N, C-alpha and C positions, 0 to 999 in steps of 0.2 A: 267251652271245648278246650281240651288240652293240647299244647303244641306237639307236633310230630317229633319224635325222638330223631337225633342226627343220624345219618346214614352210617351204618357199620362198615369197616373195611370189607373187601371181598372175601368170600368163604368158598371152599369146594363145593358145598351144598348149593350156594347161589349159582356157580358157574354151571353145575350139572342141570340145575332148573331152567337156566336161560340158554344152554347150549343146544345144538342139533348136530347130528341126530340125537335122539333120546338114548342115553347110555348111563351106566353106572360107573364109568372109567373116564377121567379127564383126558386121557391120551387119545380117546376115540372122538372126541368133539371136533367138528370141522367148521361150524359156523357159531359165533357167539355174539349175542346182542346185550351190550352192557349200557345202553342209552338211557338217559333221564334218571340216573341214579344219584346225581349230585356228587359225583366222584372227584376227589382231589388228586393231584398227581401223586401224593404219598400213598394212596390206596392201591396203586398199581404195583403190587408186589411181585418182582421178577421171579422170586422162588415159586410163587403159586402159578403164575401165568406161564412160566417156562415149562410147566407139565403138559402144556396143550401142544403136544409134538406134531399134531396132524392139523392144526388149525389154519384154515385157508381164508376165512372171511371174519372180520372183527369190526363191530359197530360201538364206538366210544362217544357218539353224538350227544349233545344236549347235557354235558357235564360241566365241570369247573376246572378242567385241566389247564395248567400253565406250561407244563413240559411233559415230555414222554421219557420215561427211564431209558437209558442207553443200553440195557442188556436184558431186554424182555424174553429173548430166546424163542422167537416164533419163526423158524427158518422156512416154513412153507407158506407163509401169509401172502395171499394174492390180492385181497381187497381190504382196504382200511377206511372207514368212515370216522372223522373227528369233527363233524360240523358243529357250530355253536359252542365252542369253548373259548378259552383264553389264551391259546397258544401263542408264543412270542418268537419261537425259533423252529426251525425244521431239521437242524442238523441231525438229531437222533433218528431221523427216519432212514438214514443210510444202512441201519442194521437189517432192514427188510429188503434184502437183495432181490427176492423174487416178486416184490410188489407190482401189479399191473394196473390197479385202479386205486385212486386216492380221492378223497373229498374233505377239503378244509374250509369250505364256505362257513361265513359267520365267526370267523376269528378275527376280530378287528385290529389286532396287533401284528398280523401278517402283512406284507407289503408285496408289491409287484415283483421286486427283486427276489423274494423268497420263491416265487413260481420258477425262476430261472435256476435257483440252487437246487430246487427239488428234481428237475430234469437232469441236472448234473449228477446228483447223488444216486438216482434210481434209473439205471439205464434200460430196465425192462418195462418202465411205466408207459402205459397206452392212453390213460384218460386220467385227467386232473379236474375235479369239480364238474364232472360230466362231460368234458370237452376232450377232444382228441389232442394228443401232446405233439403232433408232427411239426406244427409251426414253432413251437416252443423249443423243441429239440434243434430245429434249424438255426434258431437265434442263438442258442448255446454253442452250436458248432462254429457259427460265424465269430462269435466273441472269442472262442477258444483259438481259432485260426488267426484272429487279429493279434491276440497276446503272444502266440507262439511266434508270429512273424516279428513282433516288436522285440521280444527277447533275443531273437536271432540277430536282429540289427544292432542291438546293444552289445551283444557279444562280439560282433565283427568289428564295431567301432572301438571296443575296448582292446581287442587284439591289435588293431591298426595303430592305436594311440600308445601302446606298450603298457596298458593298464593303468595309466596315470590319471585318467578322467573318466567320468561316467557321462555317456551321452545318450540321448534318445531321439527317435526320428522326428518327433514333433516339436523340437526346440526350435525357435525361429533363428535364422542364419545371422540377422542383424541384431547387435546388443541393445539392451533398453537404453533409452535416451536419459542422460543424467539430467536431474532437474536443476535449473538455475537457481542460485542462491536467493534471488529476488523474487522468485515465483509466488504469486498470491494463491493460496491453496484454498479457493472458494468451493463450497459444496453447492453446486448447481447443476441442473440437468433440464433438458426441455421436457415438456408434458406431452404425454402420448395417451392413447385410449386405455382405460383401465381394464386390464386384462390379467387373470391370474392362473395360468396354466401350470401343471405340475410336470417337472422334467425327471427323467430317469437318472440314476447316479451316473456321473461322468467318470473317465479314467484319469490317471495322473498325466500331467502335461510335462512337468519338469521334475527331475529327481536327481540328486546328487549326495554323495557321502564323501566329504573332504574333511582333512584335518582341520580343526577350528583354530583360527588365529585369535589369540587373546592377549590382552594386556593386563597386568595386575600390578598393584602396589606391593612393596615389600611387606612381609609379615612383621608386626612388632612383637614385643614381649607381653603384650596385654591379653594374649590368648586368643586372637583372631583365628577363624577358621581358615584352612588352606583354600586357594581358589578352587572353585568347582570345576569339574571337567565336563565340558558340554561338547558334544559332536553335532555337526549339522546332518540331519537324517533324511529330510524330504524336501524338495522344492516343488511346489504345485502351482499350476496356473489354472485352477478350477473355476474361477469367476469370469472367464473370457467372454465377452459379448459375441453371440453367435458361435460359441465354441472355437474362435479363431486362435490359433497359437501365436498369431502376430500382435494379439491384444497386449500391449505393454504400458496401457494408459489408464486402465480401470483402477481406481483408488480403493484400497481396502482399508476399512475403518475400525472394526471392532470384532473381538472374539471372546468366547466364554466357554469354560470347560463344563460339560455335563455334570450334574450332581452324581455321586457314586450311588450305584444301584443297591449296593449291600447295606441295607438299613441296619443302623446300630453297630455295624462291624467296625471295630477299632482300627484306624489307620486306612479305611477304605478310601480310594481315590479313583479318578476316572482318566481314561486316556482318549476320550472322545471330546472333540472340540467343535463348536459352532463358530463359523467365520462369515462375515458379511461384507459386501462391497458391490458396487454396481448394481445390477438388477438381480442379484443372486445371493441366497443364503446356502451354505454348504455345511455338512456335518462330516468331520473327518476322523478316522481312526489314526491317531498318531504313531502308533506302532508300525502298522503296515503302509500308511500313506494313502489308504483307500478312501475315496469319497462315498461315504455310506448313503447319504441322502442329498438331493439337490433341489432347492425350491426357487422358482424363477417367476418375476413379475416384470414383463416388458415396460419400460418406462419409468420403473421405480428406480431410486437409488437408496440402498440400505445403509443406515449410519450406525445402527445399534442393535445388539442381540442380548437377551437375558433368559436364564433357565429358571424353572420352579419345579418343585415336586409336589404334585397334587394327590390327594387320596380320593379316588373316584369309585363310584358304585357300579359294579358290573350288572349285566341284566339279570343275573341270578340273585342280586342283592348283596353280594360280597364286596368288600373294599379291596382296592388294588392301588399300588403306588405307580404313578405315572409322570415321567419327566416330560415337561411341555416346554416349548421354545417360543418366546415371543420376539418379534422382529418389527423394526420400524425405521422410517427415514423420510425421504423427500416429500411423499404425499401426505404426511401426517396421520397415517393409519397405522394401527398396530395389528399385526397378523399373528394369530395364535396357531402355531404349527403342531400337529400330532406327528412328530418326527418319524416314529416306528411304523405308523401306518401310512405316511407319505402324503398328507394332505393339509390344507389350511382349514381348521375348524371354524374359526370366526374372524371377522375383520371389525376392529373398533375404530370409528371415525373419531379420533381423539382430538385432533387439532386442525386448524384451517391452514397452518403453515407447517414446514418441516419439523420432524421430530429429531432433536440432536442426540438424545440419549434416553435410556429407560433402565429401570432396575426394579426387582422385586423386594418387597420388606423381608427382612431375615426372620420375622416373627409370625407373619401372616402370609401364607403361601399364595393366597389369592389377591393380595394387595400389590398394586403396580403403579409405580411413579413414571410419568412421562414428562419429559422437559423439551420445549419447543421453541422454535425461533419467533413464535409469537410473544415471547417473554413471559410465559406461564408454565407452571409445573402442576400437573393435575394428578391426584391420587385416585385410582380406580380400584373397585372391587370387581374382578373379573368373574367371580362365582366359580361354580364347577360344572363341567359339561353334563348335559342331559344324555339320554340314550342314543340320541344322534350326534353326539359329540359338539353340540353347539353351546356357546357361552351366552349369558345375558349380563353384560358389564353395566355397572352403575358407578356414577362419579360421587366420591366421598368429600374431596376437598379441592379448591383451586388456590394455588399460591402465586401471587403476583411478583414479578421480578422487574428491576430497573434496567437489566440488560439480559442478553441471551444467556440461558443456562446451558453449561456444556457438560458437566459431570455431576453425578449425584451420589451422596454417601449418606445413608442412614447412620446416626451415631450408635456404635455397637453397645455402649453401656446403657442407653436409653432409646432404642430405635423407635419406640412408639411415641416418643416425646419431640425428638428433634431430627431435622433433615439439613445436611450441609450440601451446598451446590457451589461448584467452581463456575463462574460466569465471565462473559466478556468484560464486565466491570469489576471483578474482584471475586471474593469468597464470601457467601452469605448464609444465614442460618434462618430456618423457619420452625415455628412450634407447629407440630402436626398431631397433637392429641385429639383424638376423635370424641372425647367427652366433653368438648367445649362447643358452644353453639355456632360460632362463626364459621361458615363454609368457604368463605373467601378470606385470605390472609395476606398480609404484606410481610416483608422481611423484618425480623426482629433485630438482627445484628449484622453489621458488615465488618468483616475481620480485615485488618491491615497487618502487613509484615515489615513495615518500617515507618518511621516518623517523617520520612522524606516524601514529600507530596508527589514527586515524580514517580515514585514506586507505587505508593497507595492507589488503589482503584484500577491497577492494571489487570489484564486478562489472567484468569487462573484456569488453565486447560488441562491440569493434571491434579488429581485428587483421589486419595485412597487412605484407609486406616491401616497401619502397620500392626497395631493390636487394638485392645478395647479403648485406649486412651490416646495413642500417638498417631498423628495425622501427617502424611506426606503430601506436599502440594508444590506446585510449580507454575511458573508463567513462561512467556517467551522473551528473550532478549536479556535475561538476567543471568543466565548460566548457573543457577542455583536451584536445588530442590530443598525446601525447607521441612524439617521435622518439627513438630510443635504439639504441645500438650492440650488436649481438649479440656481436661478437668481443670488444669491451672488457669487456662484462659478464662473459662466459664466462671470460675470462682471469683474473678477479678471484675465481672461485668457491672454489678450494681444496676444502675438505670442507664448505662450507656448503650447507644445504638451503633456507635463505632468503636471496635475494640481491638487494640494490639494484641497479637497472639504471643503466647510464651514460647519462644523458640528454644528448642533443645539442641538442635544441631543444623548445620548447613552442609549440603552435599553438592560437590562440584558436578556441573552437568554441561551440556553443550551451550555456546553463547549465541546460537542461531536465533535470528528474528523470526523465523517461521513459526507458525502456530499449530495446534492440534496434534502435538505429540503427547499421547496419553500414557502417564505412568501407571504402574500396577504394583501390587504387594503380594507377598506370599507369606502370610502371618505365621503359618506353622514353622517356617524356616527363618523368620525375621529377615526377609529380603525385600528390597525396593528395586524395581526394573524400570528402564525407560529406553525407548529407541531415539535414534537421532537422524540428522539430514544426511549423514554419510553411510547409512546401512548398519551402523554398529548398534549393539545392545549394551546398555550400561547396568551393571549389577552392583549393588551395595549390600554388604552383610552388616546390618545395624544392631546385632545382638549385643555387642558391648556397650553401645549407646543406651539401649534399653535397660540394661542391667546396672550399669554405673554411670548415670548421667554426670557428665563434668561441665565445668564453666565453658561458655560458648567460645569456641576457637576463633582466632582472628582470621584465619583463611579456611575456605570450605574444604571438607574432607574429601579425598580422591575416592573414586569408586574401587571397590574390592577387585573388580576385574571389568574389562571390556571385551565383548565378543565382536570381532571384526567380521565384516561381510566377506564370505568365503570366496566370492567370485568364481562360482562353478563353470566349467568349460562346457559349451554346447556347440558341437560341430565346428570346433576350432575357434569359436568366439566366446570371449568372457562376458558373463552376465555381471555388468559393472555395478558400481555402488548405486544405492537407491534409499529413499527415505523409508524409515520404519516408523509407521504411524503408531502401532500399538504392539505391546509384547505382554503376553500373559502366560503364567505357568500353573500347572495343576496343583493341588494342595500338598502333594508328596514331593513336588518338584522333580518328578521324573521325566516330564516333557515340558518344553517351552515353545510357545507358538508365536511367531513374529509376522505382522502384516505390513506390507510395502505399499508405496505410492505407484508401483509399476506392475501391479497385478501378480505378485508372487506371495504365496503363503510359504513361509520357511519353518520347519519344525526341527527343533534341537532336542537331543537326548542327553540327560544327565547320567553319565556312567559311573 
């Protein structure tokens, strides 16, 4: 039996056949049933459908629609059914100003917040998914009233302060407590009953836009780039326990920018970042400062988040790209979050102790590394979700460590062969090839950064690749970030199990003895970044070091610039210095996100 040919685009003849009342003119059709035709978004031709000037009822159910064209031109449409499609956004619905009934059931990528958006976009709407909209409209009115009052208060405070500061009503009156230099930053929390509720998106807690204070070293004649111009854009308190604006103690640990949605688009980047700390994972739009999604697990303390882009099959058998977020922490569980739909798909009980960090393989989108305080790193294949969005994870490898692994980095030039880890006891490397029989493996090489035994074996709490070969790593108490060559180091291995790294450069950093300041890199811009105990962000432009390696300097190289903590004013009180645990930028370096020890997410914009 031959396969059925693909569905042709809509034609006037098809519209006349499926339209009511029966007529030979498109302009007289009032009801049109286009359900079950395997229509794609591109088949909805505005030039054709726009001829349905009297159309009042349209059924697009059981198709493959991902979006609706923004200019369909149906001014009298009263009823629209789009059940069982793949819609991911409702913004285009605003064109149907007369719409009274709408059904969007069976679109898994729409969220609860989309219902609120619909009620705002369509003021004449009476029913959504068969239910009366009165309660939703009331909720929208309350939100609108709250936002209006908040804007009014901000305006009044701006006028009172002469426009010098930005203040909001829910900033706490007392400033954050400065952390003592001797504070031991332990990742601990009491255990509570395992409960996984989903929270609606929260609003911004803190917001400021002040001139950035920067320090930068003088430009030399070697062609260094000028210091980047970054401005503090948003300050958010979205991880507060019990949504309390007085929570200035929740420690925020990790963030990751979402993969760009434009597949194959040159220069595509993302402005959406996931952050974690305390019992909450938040997804934030850096441009607006809005918390798009919020996932909360009472009793959990999240330490790490990581994105992957999966190709999943829809119910109709078509493939769709889906960005999924993994989050893990104190309880040793990995939670796989369907961010756009707003729920946790699956929970992997990965370790018996807390998970310090996790990361996805750059070559296998379903391969996930988890590193735990049980001194083990496990490689998982999470698989792809079934039609109920459930995963069936399987364990591929177990890597045994001699100390707690803190940071993970697959080697970019051979990611299927080797994994680097920064650990409490140093920097280690494992063979992770899956074509070898051993499923439990020990560390192959310990990397050391000095012949001095006092330096060897110390904690490595910062680790990232600047490009396919150059590694940036750091510890605490040394005041140095090392740039070293993976290829040159590995070439000298022989049969050694302890291997000195080939250092290319040393970068000056804070001499603090505090731990867990995670460095990051922006390979597309040749940048290295790290926060410190004073609330500053150290930025290093290392392009000249990568292009023309020079003999190792006797003194560490100064940062290109240091972003100072802006100390925004909140109701007359300064938000004082705080520890910046991690700082991450998107690939285009248009936004930089820094997480603090005092429950503040700060977002900077590169102008």
